[in-house]
C-alpha positions as CSV (number, residue, x, y, z in Angstrom):
1,X,23.8,-11.1,3.2
2,X,21.6,-10.3,6.2
3,X,18.7,-8.0,6.9
4,X,19.8,-4.5,5.8
5,X,17.1,-2.2,4.6
6,X,19.7,0.4,3.4
7,X,21.6,-2.1,1.3
8,X,20.7,-2.0,-2.5
9,X,21.4,-5.7,-2.9
10,X,19.1,-6.5,-0.1
11,X,16.3,-4.3,-1.4
12,X,16.7,-5.8,-4.8
13,X,16.2,-9.3,-3.4
14,X,15.3,-9.6,0.3
15,X,14.0,-13.1,0.1
16,X,17.3,-15.1,0.9
17,X,17.7,-12.9,4.0
18,X,14.1,-13.6,5.0
19,X,14.8,-17.3,4.7
20,X,17.7,-16.9,7.2
21,X,15.6,-14.9,9.6
22,X,12.9,-17.6,9.6
23,X,15.6,-20.1,10.5
24,X,16.9,-17.9,13.3
25,X,13.6,-17.7,15.2
26,X,10.2,-16.1,15.6
27,X,11.3,-12.7,17.0
28,X,14.8,-11.4,16.1
29,X,16.2,-8.2,17.5
30,X,17.6,-5.8,14.8
31,X,20.2,-3.4,16.2
32,X,20.2,-1.5,12.9
33,X,16.5,-0.6,13.0
34,X,15.8,-0.9,16.7
35,X,12.9,-3.3,16.2
36,X,11.9,-6.9,16.8
37,X,11.6,-8.6,13.4
38,X,8.8,-11.0,13.0
39,X,9.3,-13.2,9.8
40,X,6.9,-16.1,10.1
41,X,3.4,-16.1,8.5
42,X,1.6,-17.5,11.6
43,X,3.0,-14.9,13.9
44,X,2.5,-11.9,11.5
45,X,-1.1,-13.0,10.8
46,X,-1.8,-13.4,14.6
47,X,-0.1,-10.1,15.6
48,X,-2.0,-8.1,13.0
49,X,-5.1,-9.1,15.0
50,X,-3.6,-8.7,18.5
51,X,-4.9,-5.7,20.3
52,X,-1.8,-5.7,22.6
53,X,-0.1,-4.1,19.5
54,X,-1.1,-0.7,18.0
55,X,-0.3,1.4,15.0
56,X,-0.2,4.3,17.6
57,X,0.1,4.4,21.4
58,X,-1.4,7.9,21.9
59,X,-4.9,6.5,22.6
60,X,-3.4,5.1,25.8
61,X,-0.2,6.8,26.6
62,X,1.6,10.1,26.2
63,X,5.0,10.1,24.5
64,X,6.7,10.5,27.8
65,X,4.7,7.6,29.4
66,X,5.7,5.4,26.5
67,X,9.3,6.3,26.7
68,X,9.4,8.0,23.3
69,X,10.2,11.5,22.1
70,X,7.5,13.6,20.7
71,X,8.0,14.5,17.0
72,X,9.3,18.0,16.3
73,X,6.6,20.7,16.3
74,X,7.5,21.5,12.7
75,X,6.3,18.0,11.6
76,X,2.9,18.5,13.2
77,X,0.9,19.0,9.9
78,X,2.1,15.5,8.7
79,X,1.3,13.9,12.0
80,X,-2.2,15.5,12.3
81,X,-3.0,14.3,8.7
82,X,-1.6,10.8,9.3
83,X,-2.9,10.4,12.8
84,X,-6.5,11.0,11.8
85,X,-6.5,8.4,9.0
86,X,-7.7,4.8,9.4
87,X,-4.3,3.4,9.1
88,X,-3.0,5.0,12.3
89,X,-6.2,5.2,14.4
90,X,-7.0,2.6,17.0
91,X,-10.3,1.7,18.6
92,X,-12.7,3.1,19.6
93,X,-12.0,6.0,17.1
94,X,-10.9,3.5,14.4
95,X,-14.2,1.5,14.6
96,X,-16.3,4.7,14.4
97,X,-14.4,6.2,11.4
98,X,-14.2,2.9,9.5
99,X,-17.9,2.3,10.0
100,X,-18.7,5.7,8.5
101,X,-16.2,5.4,5.7
102,X,-17.6,2.0,4.8
103,X,-21.1,3.6,4.4
104,X,-19.7,5.7,1.6
105,X,-17.1,3.4,0.2
106,X,-19.3,0.4,-0.6
107,X,-18.8,-2.7,-2.8
108,X,-21.4,-1.1,-5.1
109,X,-19.3,2.0,-5.4
110,X,-16.3,-0.1,-6.5
111,X,-18.3,-2.1,-9.0
112,X,-19.7,1.1,-10.5
113,X,-16.2,2.3,-11.1
114,X,-15.0,-0.9,-12.9
115,X,-16.1,0.2,-16.5
116,X,-14.3,3.5,-16.1
117,X,-11.2,1.7,-14.7
118,X,-11.1,-0.6,-17.7
119,X,-11.5,2.3,-20.1
120,X,-8.7,4.2,-18.4
121,X,-6.4,1.2,-18.5
122,X,-7.2,0.5,-22.2
123,X,-6.5,4.1,-23.1
124,X,-3.1,4.0,-21.3
125,X,-2.2,0.7,-23.0
126,X,-3.1,2.2,-26.4
127,X,-0.9,5.3,-25.6
128,X,2.1,3.1,-24.7
129,X,1.5,1.2,-28.0
130,X,1.3,4.4,-30.0
131,X,4.6,5.5,-28.5
132,X,6.2,2.2,-29.4
133,X,6.9,1.5,-25.7
134,X,8.4,3.5,-22.9
135,X,8.5,3.5,-19.1
136,X,5.7,1.3,-17.9
137,X,5.9,3.0,-14.5
138,X,5.1,6.6,-15.8
139,X,3.0,5.6,-18.8
140,X,0.6,3.1,-17.1
141,X,1.4,2.1,-13.5
142,X,1.3,5.6,-12.0
143,X,-1.5,7.4,-14.0
144,X,-4.1,4.6,-13.6
145,X,-4.5,4.5,-9.8
146,X,-4.2,8.3,-9.5
147,X,-7.0,8.7,-12.1
148,X,-9.2,6.1,-10.4
149,X,-8.9,7.6,-6.9
150,X,-9.4,11.1,-8.3
151,X,-12.5,9.8,-10.1
152,X,-13.7,8.2,-6.9
153,X,-13.2,11.4,-4.8
154,X,-14.6,13.7,-7.5
155,X,-11.3,15.6,-8.1
156,X,-11.7,17.5,-11.4
157,X,-9.3,16.5,-14.1
158,X,-7.7,19.9,-14.2
159,X,-6.7,19.6,-10.5
160,X,-5.1,16.1,-10.7
161,X,-1.5,17.1,-11.5
162,X,-0.2,17.5,-7.9
163,X,-1.9,14.3,-6.5
164,X,1.0,12.0,-7.4
165,X,3.8,14.3,-6.1
166,X,1.8,14.9,-2.9
167,X,1.4,11.2,-2.4
168,X,5.0,10.4,-3.0
169,X,6.2,13.1,-0.6
170,X,3.9,12.1,2.2
171,X,4.8,8.4,1.8
172,X,8.5,9.2,2.2
173,X,7.8,9.4,5.9
174,X,6.9,5.8,6.1
175,X,10.4,4.6,5.3
176,X,12.8,3.8,8.1
177,X,14.6,6.8,9.6
178,X,13.5,9.5,7.1
179,X,15.8,12.4,7.0
180,X,14.9,16.1,7.6
181,X,14.5,16.9,3.9
182,X,12.1,14.0,3.5
183,X,10.1,15.3,6.5
184,X,10.1,18.9,5.1
185,X,8.6,17.6,1.8
186,X,6.1,15.5,3.6
187,X,5.0,18.5,5.8
188,X,4.6,20.8,2.7
189,X,2.6,18.1,0.8
190,X,0.4,17.5,3.9
191,X,-0.4,21.3,4.1
192,X,-1.0,21.7,0.4
193,X,-3.1,18.5,0.0
194,X,-5.1,19.3,3.2
195,X,-5.8,22.9,2.0
196,X,-7.0,21.6,-1.4
197,X,-9.3,19.0,0.1
198,X,-10.7,21.4,2.6
199,X,-11.8,23.6,-0.3
200,X,-13.2,20.7,-2.2
201,X,-15.2,19.5,0.8
202,X,-16.6,23.0,1.3
203,X,-17.7,22.9,-2.4
204,X,-19.3,19.5,-2.0
205,X,-21.2,20.6,1.1
206,X,-22.8,23.3,-1.2
207,X,-23.2,21.1,-4.2
208,X,-23.2,17.4,-3.4
209,X,-22.5,14.9,-6.2
210,X,-22.2,11.1,-6.6
211,X,-18.5,11.1,-5.5
212,X,-17.0,9.7,-2.3
213,X,-16.4,13.0,-0.7
214,X,-20.1,13.8,-0.9
215,X,-20.8,10.3,0.5
216,X,-18.4,11.0,3.4
217,X,-20.2,14.3,4.2
218,X,-23.5,12.5,4.2
219,X,-22.3,9.5,6.3
220,X,-23.5,9.6,9.9
221,X,-24.9,7.3,12.6
222,X,-25.9,7.5,16.2
223,X,-22.3,8.5,17.1
224,X,-22.3,11.4,14.8
225,X,-20.5,12.3,11.6
226,X,-16.9,12.3,10.4
227,X,-15.0,15.5,11.3
228,X,-13.5,17.6,8.5
229,X,-10.0,16.4,9.5
230,X,-11.1,12.8,9.5
231,X,-12.6,13.3,6.0
232,X,-9.3,14.9,4.8
233,X,-7.2,12.2,6.3
234,X,-9.4,9.5,4.8
235,X,-9.1,11.0,1.3
236,X,-5.3,11.3,1.6
237,X,-5.0,7.7,2.8
238,X,-7.1,6.4,0.0
239,X,-4.8,8.1,-2.5
240,X,-1.6,7.1,-0.7
241,X,-2.5,3.5,0.1
242,X,-4.3,2.9,-3.2
243,X,-1.7,4.6,-5.3
244,X,1.6,3.3,-3.9
245,X,0.6,-0.4,-3.5
246,X,-1.0,-0.5,-6.9
247,X,1.8,1.2,-8.7
248,X,4.5,-1.0,-7.2
249,X,2.4,-4.2,-7.7
250,X,2.1,-3.3,-11.4
251,X,5.8,-2.7,-12.1
252,X,7.1,-5.3,-9.7
253,X,4.5,-7.7,-11.2
254,X,5.6,-7.1,-14.8
255,X,9.3,-7.4,-13.8
256,X,8.4,-10.8,-12.2
257,X,6.5,-11.9,-15.4
258,X,9.5,-10.9,-17.6
259,X,11.7,-13.2,-15.5
260,X,9.1,-16.0,-16.0
261,X,8.4,-15.8,-19.7
262,X,6.6,-19.2,-19.8
263,X,4.1,-17.9,-17.2
264,X,3.7,-14.6,-19.0
265,X,3.0,-16.4,-22.3
266,X,0.5,-18.6,-20.6
267,X,-1.3,-15.6,-19.0
268,X,-1.5,-13.9,-22.4
269,X,-3.1,-17.0,-23.8
270,X,-5.4,-17.5,-20.8
271,X,-6.5,-14.1,-19.5
272,X,-9.2,-15.7,-17.4
273,X,-6.4,-16.5,-15.0
274,X,-5.9,-12.8,-14.2
275,X,-7.8,-12.8,-10.9
276,X,-5.6,-15.5,-9.3
277,X,-2.5,-14.1,-11.1
278,X,-3.0,-10.7,-9.5
279,X,-3.1,-12.3,-6.0
280,X,-0.1,-14.4,-6.7
281,X,1.9,-11.4,-7.9
282,X,0.9,-9.6,-4.7
283,X,2.2,-12.5,-2.7
284,X,5.3,-13.3,-4.7
285,X,6.8,-9.8,-4.5
286,X,5.0,-7.9,-1.9
287,X,4.7,-4.1,-2.5
288,X,4.6,-3.3,1.3
289,X,7.5,-5.3,2.8
290,X,7.1,-4.2,6.4
291,X,4.3,-3.1,8.7
292,X,5.3,-1.6,12.0
293,X,3.4,-1.9,15.3
294,X,4.0,-0.6,18.8
295,X,3.8,-3.0,21.8
296,X,1.2,-1.6,24.1
297,X,1.4,-4.5,26.6
298,X,4.1,-7.1,27.1
299,X,3.9,-9.9,24.6
300,X,5.7,-13.2,24.1
301,X,6.7,-14.5,20.7
302,X,8.4,-17.9,20.5
303,X,9.7,-17.7,24.1
304,X,11.0,-14.1,23.7
305,X,9.3,-11.5,25.9
306,X,8.9,-8.2,24.1
307,X,8.2,-5.3,26.5
308,X,5.7,-2.5,26.3
309,X,7.3,0.4,24.4
310,X,9.1,-1.7,21.9
311,X,8.4,-1.7,18.2
312,X,7.8,-4.8,16.1
313,X,8.4,-5.1,12.4
314,X,5.9,-7.5,10.8
315,X,7.7,-8.7,7.7
316,X,5.0,-9.1,5.1
317,X,7.5,-10.1,2.4
318,X,8.9,-12.9,4.5
319,X,5.4,-14.1,5.7
320,X,4.2,-14.4,2.1
321,X,7.2,-16.7,1.3
322,X,6.9,-18.8,4.4
323,X,7.0,-22.6,3.5
324,X,5.0,-23.4,6.6
325,X,2.0,-21.7,5.0
326,X,2.6,-21.8,1.2
327,X,3.5,-24.8,-0.9
328,X,6.6,-24.1,-2.9
329,X,6.6,-20.4,-1.8
330,X,9.5,-19.4,-4.1
331,X,7.6,-20.7,-7.1
332,X,5.4,-18.3,-9.1
333,X,2.1,-20.1,-9.5
334,X,-0.4,-17.9,-11.3
335,X,-3.3,-20.3,-10.5
336,X,-2.5,-20.8,-6.8
337,X,-5.8,-21.6,-5.2
338,X,-4.8,-21.5,-1.6
339,X,-3.4,-18.0,-1.3
340,X,-4.2,-16.1,1.9
341,X,-1.3,-13.6,1.4
342,X,-1.0,-10.8,3.9
343,X,-0.3,-8.0,1.3
344,X,-3.5,-6.2,2.3
345,X,-3.0,-6.8,6.0
346,X,-5.4,-8.5,8.4
347,X,-7.5,-7.6,11.4
348,X,-9.1,-4.2,11.9
349,X,-6.6,-2.5,9.6
350,X,-7.3,-4.8,6.7
351,X,-7.1,-2.6,3.6
352,X,-10.6,-1.1,2.9
353,X,-9.6,-0.5,-0.7
354,X,-8.5,-4.1,-1.4
355,X,-11.4,-4.9,-3.8
356,X,-10.7,-1.7,-5.8
357,X,-7.0,-2.5,-5.9
358,X,-7.7,-5.9,-7.3
359,X,-10.0,-4.5,-10.0
360,X,-7.4,-1.9,-11.0
361,X,-4.7,-4.5,-11.2
362,X,-6.8,-6.8,-13.3
363,X,-7.7,-4.0,-15.6
364,X,-4.1,-2.8,-15.9
365,X,-2.6,-6.2,-16.6
366,X,-5.6,-7.2,-18.8
367,X,-5.2,-4.1,-21.0
368,X,-1.6,-4.9,-21.8
369,X,-2.3,-8.6,-22.4
370,X,-5.4,-8.0,-24.6
371,X,-5.8,-9.1,-28.2
372,X,-4.5,-6.4,-30.5
373,X,-1.7,-5.4,-28.1
374,X,1.6,-7.0,-29.2
375,X,3.6,-8.8,-26.5
376,X,5.8,-6.5,-24.3
377,X,9.6,-7.0,-24.1
378,X,11.9,-5.7,-21.5
379,X,14.5,-3.1,-22.8
380,X,16.9,-3.4,-19.9
381,X,17.0,-4.7,-16.3
382,X,15.5,-2.1,-14.0
383,X,17.0,-0.6,-10.8
384,X,15.2,-0.5,-7.5
385,X,14.4,2.8,-5.8
386,X,15.9,3.7,-2.5
387,X,13.5,2.7,0.2
388,X,12.6,-0.7,1.6
389,X,9.2,-0.4,3.3
390,X,7.4,0.6,0.2
391,X,9.5,-1.2,-2.4
392,X,9.4,-0.5,-6.1
393,X,11.4,0.1,-9.2
394,X,12.8,3.4,-10.5
395,X,11.5,2.6,-14.0
396,X,10.6,-0.3,-16.2
397,X,11.5,0.4,-19.8
398,X,9.6,-1.8,-22.3
399,X,9.0,-2.1,-26.1
400,X,6.6,-4.1,-28.2
């Protein structure tokens, strides 16, 4: 089985195909996706930091100059929202926005959230126990990050219902070749979410609080403040990135632990291993399998010249299993000390929310491994959702 993002068997276990790709070379052309696949850790790590690549090209070229078609005008609300977020901005705009966001989203902000995160995780674990089990995805994995980001942003509890559906619909556009229905849902979610945040920002301008939106309004430096659109895009990115990665790491991680019962039993006996265990679960079965970049200036990878205008697919899942960087990469080692996985990226686009994501994951796993919570057992083998870039399970049914 080769690299085929639309094949269910590949999505369920892409790692044998990655092994083949690493043996084939350092840059492999994929006719199916129209991209150059980069499977080796050293190359992925280096290219994440290489300014000859970009998440966008519009800071240097028009669509026509770059040899690409402009997106349909009907998709504009999605592209305005996405294009003004940190993930898709390039310098100098990226540096300015990230600096201002970092003023509001500080390590202290994260640490102040930790007690609330633990309380939320504990409450969700107790709810699952009271029900005698259920779908770990909908009972624990999804509600926790949504609640945490909503708490961070200051979204009232009564308004939180649409956040998860909005996030899921917007993130559908990050898959390979999204269809028109996916685009329609993403556009609708972009408009609705933006309208909601615009009203919330106006409210916080009048009555600032201790939330992140109030902090973003207050953040400024010699280059000015964040625009309203930049604030909206930042808030949406925090939900989308923080939510999708954390949800999938949670359910994929539990599925991994169920297939390694000795490791799961050891982790239950030794919860102090949680911090290294979380990073190992992020490495072992990466929630974001592929990160795409545009080639802004010709580059050479392993003797292959890749021209300006091409797209490269940095294969995080393959890089995190590269034996040239990780000892016994296909072995789940919950106390792995040397673990510089790329699941949070690298370079200027390194995930700003990584510290918060780690804290959430530690709280989520810790709550279900705590004394007083009986061991979890898998009810049946799960199925993988359609979609390869953001890779996760449809459900994970468990009982105690």
